[in-house]
C-alpha positions as CSV (number, residue, x, y, z in Angstrom):
1,M,102.0,84.2,87.3
2,P,102.5,86.6,89.5
3,Y,105.1,89.2,87.6
4,F,107.7,90.3,89.5
5,D,110.3,92.1,87.0
6,A,109.0,95.5,86.6
7,A,112.7,96.7,86.7
8,S,113.4,95.6,83.9
9,A,110.2,95.7,81.8
10,A,107.0,97.1,83.5
11,P,104.1,95.5,82.0
12,L,101.9,97.9,79.3
13,H,100.0,100.4,81.2
14,P,96.3,100.3,79.9
15,V,96.6,104.1,79.0
16,A,99.4,103.0,77.2
17,H,97.8,100.3,75.3
18,Q,94.9,103.0,74.3
19,A,96.9,105.4,73.0
20,L,98.9,103.1,71.1
21,L,95.9,101.7,69.0
22,A,94.3,105.2,68.6
23,S,97.3,106.7,67.1
24,L,98.0,103.7,64.5
25,D,94.7,104.9,62.7
26,E,95.7,108.6,63.5
27,G,99.5,109.1,63.5
28,W,101.3,107.0,60.8
29,A,102.3,110.0,58.5
30,D,104.9,112.0,58.3
31,P,104.8,114.6,60.9
32,A,107.2,116.7,58.7
33,R,104.6,117.1,55.8
34,L,102.2,120.1,55.2
35,Y,99.2,118.3,54.4
36,R,96.3,117.2,56.2
37,E,97.7,113.6,57.4
38,G,100.7,115.2,58.3
39,R,99.8,118.2,60.4
40,R,97.3,115.5,62.4
41,A,100.6,113.7,63.3
42,R,102.5,116.2,64.3
43,V,99.6,117.8,66.0
44,L,100.2,114.1,68.1
45,L,103.8,114.6,68.3
46,D,104.0,118.3,70.2
47,A,101.0,116.9,72.1
48,A,103.2,114.2,73.1
49,R,106.6,116.0,73.7
50,E,105.0,118.7,75.6
51,A,103.6,115.8,78.1
52,A,107.1,114.3,78.7
53,A,108.2,117.4,79.0
54,D,105.8,118.3,81.9
55,A,107.0,115.2,83.3
56,V,110.4,115.7,83.3
57,G,109.8,119.8,83.8
58,C,111.6,120.8,81.4
59,R,110.7,122.7,77.8
60,P,109.1,120.8,75.2
61,D,112.3,122.4,72.7
62,E,114.8,120.7,75.5
63,L,112.8,117.1,74.8
64,V,113.6,114.8,72.6
65,F,112.6,111.2,71.4
66,T,114.9,108.5,70.6
67,P,114.6,104.7,69.9
68,S,115.0,103.8,73.2
69,G,117.2,104.2,76.1
70,T,119.9,103.3,75.8
71,H,120.4,105.2,72.4
72,A,119.0,108.4,74.7
73,V,122.2,107.7,77.1
74,H,124.8,107.2,74.5
75,T,123.9,110.2,71.9
76,G,123.5,112.5,75.6
77,I,127.2,111.2,77.0
78,A,128.7,111.6,73.2
79,G,127.2,114.9,72.4
80,A,127.8,116.3,75.8
81,L,131.5,114.7,75.0
82,A,132.6,116.2,71.8
83,A,131.2,119.7,72.5
84,R,133.6,120.1,75.8
85,R,135.9,118.6,74.0
86,R,138.4,121.7,74.4
87,V,137.8,121.5,78.1
88,G,139.2,117.8,78.0
89,R,138.5,114.4,77.7
90,H,138.1,113.6,81.6
91,L,134.4,111.9,82.1
92,V,133.5,111.2,85.8
93,T,131.0,107.8,86.1
94,S,129.5,106.2,89.7
95,A,130.7,102.9,89.6
96,V,127.1,101.5,89.9
97,E,125.9,103.5,86.4
98,H,123.9,101.1,83.8
99,S,125.8,99.6,81.5
100,S,124.9,101.6,78.7
101,V,126.6,104.1,80.8
102,L,129.6,102.5,81.5
103,H,129.6,100.9,77.7
104,S,129.7,104.6,76.8
105,A,133.0,105.2,79.4
106,A,134.4,102.3,77.7
107,A,134.4,103.9,74.1
108,H,135.4,107.2,75.1
109,A,138.8,105.8,77.4
110,A,139.3,103.2,74.0
111,D,139.4,106.4,71.6
112,G,141.5,108.2,74.1
113,G,139.5,109.7,77.3
114,S,140.1,109.2,80.7
115,V,137.1,108.1,82.8
116,T,137.1,108.0,86.7
117,E,134.5,105.5,88.1
118,V,133.4,106.9,92.0
119,G,133.2,103.6,94.3
120,V,129.4,103.6,96.5
121,G,129.0,102.2,100.2
122,R,127.5,99.3,101.2
123,L,124.1,101.1,100.7
124,G,124.9,101.8,96.8
125,A,124.9,105.1,97.1
126,V,128.2,107.6,96.2
127,A,129.4,109.9,98.4
128,V,128.7,113.9,97.2
129,G,132.1,114.6,98.6
130,E,133.7,111.9,97.0
131,F,131.8,112.8,93.7
132,A,133.2,116.1,93.9
133,G,136.5,115.2,94.4
134,A,136.7,113.4,91.3
135,L,136.0,116.7,89.4
136,R,139.0,118.2,87.4
137,A,139.6,121.2,85.3
138,D,139.7,118.4,82.4
139,T,136.3,117.3,83.2
140,A,134.7,117.6,79.9
141,L,131.3,115.6,81.6
142,A,129.4,113.7,84.5
143,C,127.4,111.0,84.6
144,L,125.0,109.4,88.1
145,Q,121.8,107.8,87.9
146,S,119.0,108.6,89.9
147,A,118.3,105.8,91.6
148,N,120.1,102.1,90.9
149,H,118.3,99.4,88.5
150,E,119.6,96.5,90.9
151,V,118.8,97.4,94.7
152,G,116.8,100.8,94.4
153,T,119.0,102.8,96.1
154,E,118.8,106.5,95.2
155,Q,121.5,108.6,94.5
156,P,121.8,112.2,96.2
157,V,121.2,113.7,92.6
158,A,120.5,117.5,93.5
159,D,123.9,117.6,96.2
160,V,126.0,116.2,93.4
161,A,124.3,118.3,90.7
162,Q,125.3,121.1,92.6
163,Q,128.6,120.7,93.2
164,C,129.2,120.2,89.6
165,R,127.4,123.2,88.4
166,R,129.8,125.2,90.9
167,A,132.6,123.0,89.3
168,G,131.0,124.0,85.9
169,V,130.6,120.6,84.6
170,P,127.3,119.2,83.1
171,L,126.0,116.1,85.0
172,L,123.8,113.6,82.8
173,V,121.6,111.9,85.0
174,D,120.0,108.4,83.8
175,A,116.4,108.7,85.3
176,A,115.2,105.2,84.1
177,Q,113.8,103.6,87.0
178,S,112.9,107.0,88.6
179,L,111.2,108.9,86.6
180,G,107.8,107.1,86.3
181,W,107.9,108.0,90.2
182,G,108.7,111.5,90.1
183,P,110.6,114.3,87.9
184,V,114.7,114.4,89.1
185,D,115.1,117.0,91.6
186,G,118.3,119.1,91.4
187,E,119.8,121.3,88.5
188,W,121.3,118.2,86.2
189,S,122.5,119.1,82.6
190,L,121.2,116.5,80.5
191,L,118.4,113.4,81.5
192,T,117.5,110.0,79.5
193,A,115.0,107.6,80.3
194,S,113.2,104.6,78.8
195,A,109.4,104.1,78.3
196,H,108.9,100.3,78.6
197,K,110.6,101.2,82.6
198,W,107.0,102.9,83.4
199,G,104.1,101.3,81.4
200,G,105.1,102.6,78.1
201,P,106.0,100.6,74.7
202,A,109.0,99.3,74.4
203,G,111.8,101.1,71.7
204,V,110.6,104.8,73.2
205,G,113.3,106.5,75.2
206,L,113.8,109.9,76.1
207,L,117.4,112.6,76.1
208,V,116.9,115.7,77.9
209,V,119.5,118.7,77.2
210,R,118.8,121.5,78.8
211,K,118.9,124.8,77.2
212,G,122.8,126.7,77.5
213,V,124.3,123.4,77.7
214,R,127.0,122.6,74.9
215,F,125.7,119.5,73.0
216,A,127.7,118.4,69.1
217,P,125.9,115.7,68.0
218,R,127.6,112.9,66.4
219,G,126.9,111.2,63.2
220,A,125.2,111.8,60.4
221,A,122.5,113.9,61.5
222,D,118.9,115.4,60.1
223,E,116.3,117.6,60.2
224,R,114.3,115.7,62.7
225,E,114.4,115.5,66.8
226,Q,117.2,118.6,66.7
227,G,119.0,116.6,65.1
228,R,120.0,114.5,67.9
229,S,118.0,111.6,67.0
230,P,117.8,111.4,63.0
231,G,114.8,108.9,61.9
232,F,111.3,108.6,61.3
233,V,110.1,108.3,64.8
234,N,107.7,105.6,66.0
235,L,104.7,108.3,66.6
236,P,102.1,105.7,67.8
237,A,104.8,104.3,70.2
238,V,105.3,107.9,71.3
239,V,102.3,109.2,71.9
240,A,101.9,106.3,74.1
241,A,105.3,106.1,75.9
242,A,104.1,109.7,76.5
243,A,100.1,108.7,77.8
244,S,101.5,106.1,80.0
245,L,104.2,108.7,82.0
246,R,101.9,111.2,82.8
247,A,98.8,108.3,83.8
248,V,101.7,106.9,86.3
249,R,101.9,109.9,87.4
250,A,99.0,110.9,88.6
251,E,98.9,107.2,90.1
252,A,102.1,107.6,91.3
253,Q,102.1,108.9,95.1
254,A,99.1,106.6,96.3
255,E,100.8,103.9,94.3
256,A,104.5,104.5,95.8
257,A,102.9,104.3,99.8
258,R,101.1,100.9,98.9
259,L,104.3,98.9,97.0
260,R,106.8,100.6,99.5
261,E,104.4,98.9,102.4
262,L,104.8,95.2,100.5
263,V,108.4,95.8,99.9
264,E,109.0,96.5,103.2
265,R,107.0,93.2,104.3
266,I,109.2,91.5,102.0
267,R,113.0,93.4,103.4
268,A,111.2,91.8,107.1
269,R,110.3,88.7,106.3
270,V,112.7,87.2,104.0
271,A,115.4,88.7,106.9
272,E,113.5,86.4,109.3
273,S,112.4,83.6,107.2
274,V,115.3,82.4,105.7
275,A,118.4,81.4,106.6
276,D,122.1,83.1,105.8
277,V,120.6,86.0,103.3
278,E,121.6,89.6,103.1
279,V,119.0,92.2,102.0
280,V,120.7,94.6,100.3
281,G,120.1,97.9,99.4
282,D,119.4,101.4,101.4
283,A,116.0,100.6,103.6
284,V,115.2,104.3,103.0
285,R,116.2,105.9,100.1
286,R,115.6,104.0,97.4
287,L,112.4,103.7,95.1
288,P,108.9,101.9,96.6
289,H,108.6,99.1,94.3
290,L,112.5,97.5,94.8
291,V,114.5,94.9,97.0
292,T,117.3,92.9,96.6
293,F,118.7,90.3,98.6
294,S,121.0,87.7,98.0
295,C,121.2,84.0,99.4
296,L,124.1,82.3,100.6
297,Y,125.0,78.5,99.4
298,V,122.7,78.9,96.3
299,D,123.3,78.8,92.6
300,G,121.3,82.2,91.2
301,E,120.5,80.4,87.8
302,S,118.8,77.1,90.1
303,L,117.0,79.7,92.7
304,L,115.6,81.5,89.2
305,H,114.6,78.1,87.9
306,A,112.7,77.2,90.9
307,L,111.1,80.4,91.4
308,D,109.6,80.1,88.2
309,A,108.2,76.9,88.2
310,A,106.9,77.5,91.5
311,G,105.2,80.5,89.6
312,F,107.2,83.8,90.0
313,S,109.0,85.9,87.6
314,V,112.4,87.4,89.5
315,S,115.5,88.9,88.3
316,S,118.7,88.5,89.2
317,G,122.2,90.1,90.2
318,S,123.7,86.5,90.5
319,S,127.4,85.6,88.5
320,C,125.5,82.7,88.4
321,T,122.2,83.8,86.2
322,S,124.8,85.4,83.6
323,S,126.9,84.1,80.5
324,T,129.9,85.3,81.1
325,L,129.8,84.0,85.3
326,T,130.9,87.3,86.5
327,P,129.1,89.1,89.3
328,S,127.0,92.3,88.7
329,H,129.2,94.7,89.0
330,V,126.5,96.5,91.4
331,L,126.8,94.0,94.1
332,R,130.6,94.1,93.7
333,A,131.1,97.9,93.7
334,M,128.8,97.6,97.0
335,G,130.3,94.5,98.4
336,V,128.4,92.1,99.4
337,L,126.8,89.0,98.4
338,S,126.3,88.3,95.0
339,E,125.2,84.7,94.8
340,G,121.9,83.5,95.3
341,N,120.5,87.2,94.7
342,V,117.6,87.8,93.9
343,R,115.8,91.3,92.6
344,V,112.0,91.7,93.3
345,S,110.0,94.8,91.3
346,L,106.9,95.2,92.0
347,P,104.9,96.2,88.9
348,R,101.7,98.7,89.6
349,G,98.5,96.6,91.0
350,T,101.0,93.6,92.5
351,A,98.5,92.4,95.0
352,A,99.4,91.5,98.9
353,E,97.9,88.5,98.4
354,E,101.0,87.8,95.4
355,V,103.1,88.8,97.8
356,E,102.3,86.9,100.6
357,R,102.0,84.2,98.9
358,F,105.6,84.5,97.0
359,L,107.0,84.8,100.9
360,E,105.5,81.6,101.7
361,V,107.2,79.8,98.5
362,L,110.1,81.5,99.5
363,P,111.6,79.8,102.7
364,G,111.1,76.3,100.7
365,V,112.5,77.3,97.5
366,V,115.8,78.8,98.8
367,Q,116.3,75.1,101.3
368,G,115.8,72.9,97.9
369,V,118.3,74.3,96.1
370,R,120.6,74.3,99.0
371,A,119.9,70.9,99.4
372,E,120.9,70.1,95.9
373,L,124.0,71.5,96.0
374,G,124.7,69.7,99.2
375,A,124.7,73.3,101.1
376,P,125.5,72.9,104.6
377,V,122.3,73.0,107.1
378,P,123.3,76.5,108.7
379,E,122.2,75.0,112.4
380,A,124.4,72.5,112.2
381,P,127.9,72.7,111.1
382,R,129.9,69.8,110.3
383,A,131.8,68.1,113.9
384,A,135.4,67.5,113.8
385,A,135.2,64.3,114.5
386,G,134.0,63.5,111.0
387,A,136.2,64.9,109.4
388,G,138.4,62.5,107.0
389,P,142.0,61.9,107.1
390,A,143.8,64.5,105.0
391,V,141.7,67.0,106.8
392,G,142.5,65.8,110.3
393,A,145.9,66.1,109.6
394,A,145.2,69.1,108.4
395,V,142.7,70.3,111.7
396,A,145.7,69.0,114.0
397,A,148.3,72.1,112.3
398,G,145.4,74.3,112.8
399,A,144.5,74.8,108.7
400,V,142.8,73.3,106.2
401,T,142.8,74.1,102.2
402,V,140.1,73.4,100.5
403,D,140.6,73.0,96.8
404,A,137.7,74.7,94.3
405,L,139.8,75.4,91.2
406,G,137.3,74.4,88.8
407,K,134.0,75.3,90.8
408,R,131.8,78.1,90.5
409,C,129.4,80.1,92.5
410,P,128.1,79.1,95.1
411,I,130.3,75.6,95.5
412,P,133.6,77.3,96.6
413,V,132.1,79.1,99.5
414,I,130.2,75.8,100.5
415,E,133.0,73.9,100.6
416,L,134.3,76.7,103.0
417,A,131.6,76.4,105.3
418,K,131.4,72.6,105.2
419,V,135.2,73.1,106.7
420,I,135.2,75.8,108.8
421,G,133.6,74.0,112.0
422,D,136.5,71.7,111.5
423,V,139.9,74.1,111.9
424,P,140.1,75.3,115.8
425,V,139.4,78.8,116.9
426,G,142.2,80.9,115.2
427,G,143.3,78.3,112.2
428,T,142.9,79.1,109.0
429,V,140.8,77.2,105.8
430,T,142.1,78.5,102.8
431,V,140.1,78.1,100.0
432,L,141.6,78.0,96.0
433,A,139.3,79.0,93.6
434,D,139.2,80.8,89.6
435,D,135.5,81.7,89.1
436,A,135.3,85.4,89.8
437,A,132.7,85.4,92.1
438,A,134.8,84.2,95.1
439,R,137.0,87.4,95.5
440,L,133.6,88.9,96.8
441,D,131.2,85.8,98.1
442,I,134.2,84.9,100.1
443,P,134.6,87.9,101.9
444,A,130.7,88.8,102.2
445,W,130.2,85.2,103.7
446,C,133.1,86.1,106.0
447,G,130.9,89.1,107.2
448,M,127.8,87.0,108.0
449,R,129.0,84.2,109.8
450,G,131.5,86.5,111.8
451,Q,134.6,84.6,110.7
452,E,138.0,86.6,109.3
453,Y,138.8,87.4,106.3
454,V,142.8,87.5,106.2
455,G,143.3,88.3,102.2
456,E,144.1,86.6,99.1
457,E,147.2,85.5,96.9
458,V,147.3,85.0,93.4
459,R,148.6,81.3,92.3
460,E,149.5,80.1,89.3
461,R,146.4,78.7,89.0
462,G,143.5,80.6,90.2
463,V,143.5,82.2,94.6
464,A,143.9,81.3,97.6
465,Y,141.7,82.8,99.7
466,V,142.7,82.7,103.7
467,V,140.0,82.7,106.2
468,R,140.2,82.3,110.5
469,R,138.2,81.0,112.5
470,V,136.8,83.5,114.9
471,S,134.2,81.2,116.6
């Protein structure tokens, strides 16, 4: 069964598996002790740190191991903010950061700090000038991911880092998605990463703090990992993480070229073979293994289940697959369609035959989910003559109202699509909806179908979204 969700967790690399087993025998002792077993464990820990630092492009004494990438992010942000408290309590992030960064920002705001989220364009990247414009005299820290975890777009980290340096603001880079493919360019100040993203074991994160960057660890500390990540490290996992990072880097150039070609094939074929689909993210400045697309009139959860039944493990940023039923903050910030969202992230070693089979299966799966939801056939919109009496009277007045209150995505958009052909050109359709995804998906639908999004009005129950028929 093809596994296409490497952006969530990559399969354990064979080198990681071998290193993990070997270090279970040699690395079980406390590396802080002076007896033989402790010295042996210390040699393993030092070698792992040197290998990881070499891959990052930093000094070994700038890098510490943490229990996870999320822990590294939380520790890095808290420590940097605390050390620069006299400068101010202002934090700058992009609107598409990983949830670990946004959760840290929310905690900072709840504690009395201020946060500025810099928006992104439709491709998912920040504008360097806009990010620089958010930096203030009281800015203590800025955060920018190296590449986005949902759509694969690479951020202009080197240029942003230059602007931060000019402003005297340290920049923390979340490199979880990109570190396995290469080092992060630019004069960044702090960096975090997570081993399970590159084929290492889960439970190992990296936190790098450059020399000269002010940093004050929060909470109780001990003598381990420079006091920045207290406790006994999982040495076998750390050794496996460092070994696999070195291994994937050795393969990165050739594998990136191969997977990039496969992703290009997916981007082109999905747009050709699936009606009403939007391929999102930057087509050029992106991770080599990741592609995301959204399908109109599709329930994301049903689509993922149908693909799983067909033998493909994929992920989604669609609101329909989340427990909160709110759109992905990444897709929302980009202003693109969120319904029916599919993220395909190919692990190393993915065969071209597996991608071909996915592309053959996908159109039928999407069509089947649309049929179950009663979605309109794109090439055959409903004729006005088929409208019922109430709709017919509204059509005569040039306006139709669709009550989609209490209905979740993609039903409000499906109901809009069913009636838009019933009103004359210049007429309007008002969709009443209380699903948060409608605020994103109805304007996105208008852009994809060439109709005019007039605006919205908050009502006592839900929101009224007004669409004018253009063609």
